[in-house]
N, C-alpha and C positions, 0 to 999 in steps of 0.2 A: 266364346272363348274355347269351349270344348272342341268346336269344329276346327279352329286354328291349330289346336294341339294335335288333333288327329292328322291334319294335313302335314304337319311338321314331322310327326313320328312315323307315319306310314311308310314314306320312302326310306327312312333309316331301318325300319323293320325289314323291308324288302331287300335292302343291301346286305344286312346282317344274315338273312336267310341264304342269299346267294353265296356268301363267303364261307358258309359252313362246309365241312368236309363230309363226304360220304365214306363210310368205313366198310371195307370188305372183310368178311369172315367166312370160313367154311371151305368146302372143296368145290372145284370147278372142272368142267370138261369143255374142251374146244368143240363147239358145234359147227362152226364154219369159219373159213378164213380165205383171204385172198392176199397173196404176196406178189407184188409187181416189181420188176427190175428194169433198169435202163442202162444199156451199155452204149457209150459214145465213142465214135471214131472221129477223126478230123473232119470228114465230110459226110458221115452217116450215123444214124442212131438205130439201135435195135432194142426192142423191148419184148418182154414176155411175162408170164404169170404162172402161179401155181395155186390151185385150190385143194391140193392134196395133203395139207398138213394135219397132223393129229397132235393132241396135247391134253395136259391135265395141270391142275394147279391146286395149291393149298394156301389159305390165308389164316394165320393165327397170330396172336399177340400183336406185334407191331410190324410184321412183314408177311409178304406173299412170295411164294416160290412157284414159278410156272416152268413147265418143260414143254417145248414144241419141237416136233421133228417133221421134216418134209423130204420126201424122196427127191433126189436130184432129177430123176426122170420125169417128175410131175411138172417141171418148169418147161413151158412151151412158148415158142415165139412165132408160131405160124410159118416157120421156115425150117423144114425137117433137116436140112443140111447144117444150118446154124445150131440146131438143137443137138445133133450128133457131135459136132465140134465142141460144144459146151461140155458134153459128157466126157469127152476125151481130156479137155483142158482142166476140168475140175477133178479128174481122177475118180469119176463116179463108180467105176467098176470096183475099185478098192475102198472108196468112201461113199457109199450109196445114199447117205442122208446128210442134210444140213440140220444141225441141232442147235436150238437156242435154249439156254438156261436163263430165266428172267427173274430178277429179284427186284421187288418193289415194296414201298411202304403199303400199309393196308388202307391208307386214306387217299381219296381223290379230292383234291382241293381246287375249287374253281374250275372243275371239269378237266384238270390236268393230273396225270399220273406219271411220275418220273421213274425210269427203270434203268437198271444196269443189265446189259445183255452180254452174256458170254456166248459167242457164236463159234461152234465147232464146224468148220467147213473145209473140205479137201484135206483133212488130216491135220489141220492147225486150228488152235483156239485163240481167240482174241476177245478182250473185254472192252465193250463200248459203254462208257459211263454216262449216267445222268441224261438219258434220252427221254425227251418229253413226248407223251402220248395224250391225245384228247380221249377222255373216257367218261362214260356215264353208266350207271347201274339202274335198270328199270325192269320190273316184273321178273326178277330172278336171273336176268341176263346182263352181263358186263360187256358193253361194246367199247372197243379200243381201236383207235386209228393213230398212225404215226408214220414218220419218215426219218430215215437216217442213211448215211453213206457207208456202205461196206467198202473196206480198203483191201484190194486184191493182194497186195504185198504182205499184209498181215496174215494171210491164209496160204502163203507160199504158192500162189497161182501165177504161173508165167503168163503174162498178158499176150493174148493173140493179136495179130496185126492184119490190117487190110491194106494192100498195096504198099507194104513196107512200113506202115504207120501203126504203132501200137494203140490199143484201146486206152481210154482214160483209166487211171488207177482207182478212181472213186466210182462205185456203182451204187446209185441211189436206189434204195428199197422203200416201197410204200406198203404198209401193212394195214389191213382191216380185219378185225377178228371179233367173233361173238363167243363169249364164254358163258355157259349155263351153269348155275349153281346146282350142285347135286346133293 
């Protein structure tokens, strides 16, 4: 009888453990990150990435505030002409950084952390709400990955064109970041 009880309760114990939330507290520093973007034209795609972001964060009570900044010049697409055009299009001389203010709860539930992102890009701010990120905390490092669509019109960016056809309004961004607790 005892064996049957263990067989019954052990899976319930495992499920309840996996449903528990991890709680983030303290101060964090961005150790490394990779931000990928994808621009699509009617007949072509262009992608690039930045590993040049810096950031810090603080988690207390029931919320975390993170701040991340990446120089526009750090986004590279392996096409120097395209990169130069991107600097002009995004007004990088006047607004050299893309800045994200990130507000999250302190709990990671089932490996998911939902965040509100205020993106300041090309001189315009826009709030992207309730963006899900996969997240886990291990050995003092918070690893976060996620994807969302940046809307060019929300940042007053005039869409470039190729052969008279404008690029897509939505620019998918994929983010991977490791935050070290300090």
